[in-house]
N, C-alpha and C positions, 0 to 999 in steps of 0.2 A: 888591393885597390891602390891605384897610383894617384898621387896628388897632382892637380893641374898647376901650371905656372902662376895663374892668377891668385890662387889661395896661398901659395908660397910667398909671393911678393907682398900680399896683405899681411901675412904673419911677420915678415921682416920689418915692415913699416911700423907695426905695433911695438915690436921689440926695440927699434931704434929711436922711438919717441922719448925726448928728454923733458923733464919738468912736469908740472901738474897741469891739469886741464881746468878751464873756468867752470865754476859751479853753475847748476841750473838755478836761477834766481826766481823761478815761478813761486808766487805766494810767500816770498820772504820779506818784502818791503812793507808789510802791513797795509795793503791797499793802495800804496803810492805807485804811480806809474810814470814813466817806464822804469822798471827795476832791472838793472844790468850788472853783469859781473865786472869788477874792477880790481886791478892789482894794487896792493898797498904795502908799504914797508911794514915789516913785523918788528915786534919788540925783541931786542937781543938781551940774553942773559949770559953771563960769563965773559970770556975774553972777546974783545972786539977787534976786528981787522979793518984797516983803512980801505981796502979795495973790495970788501965783501959786504953787500947790503941785501940780506934775504928779503923776499917779498912773499906775500900770501894773497889769498882771494877774499874779497868781501862783495856783498851785493850793495849797489848804490842807487839811491833815488834822490835826485836833487843834490843837496849837500850832506845828506845823512847816509851813514853806512850801517848795514845790517849783517849779522853772521849768516853764512849760507846754511 
């Protein structure tokens, strides 16, 4: 069976994606709405580099952040 061009292109798109995807924040903000994914700086342990600031995802509602 031969693969079509569309399935091959989709496979390459998935492989070339860099970084993480936002979490699904449904039911994560304890009833607060709207609950939306937001990138936030992460806590660094070990050596710190001036030009490297890792980020992670949290669910946010108003000014409060929740773990996804």
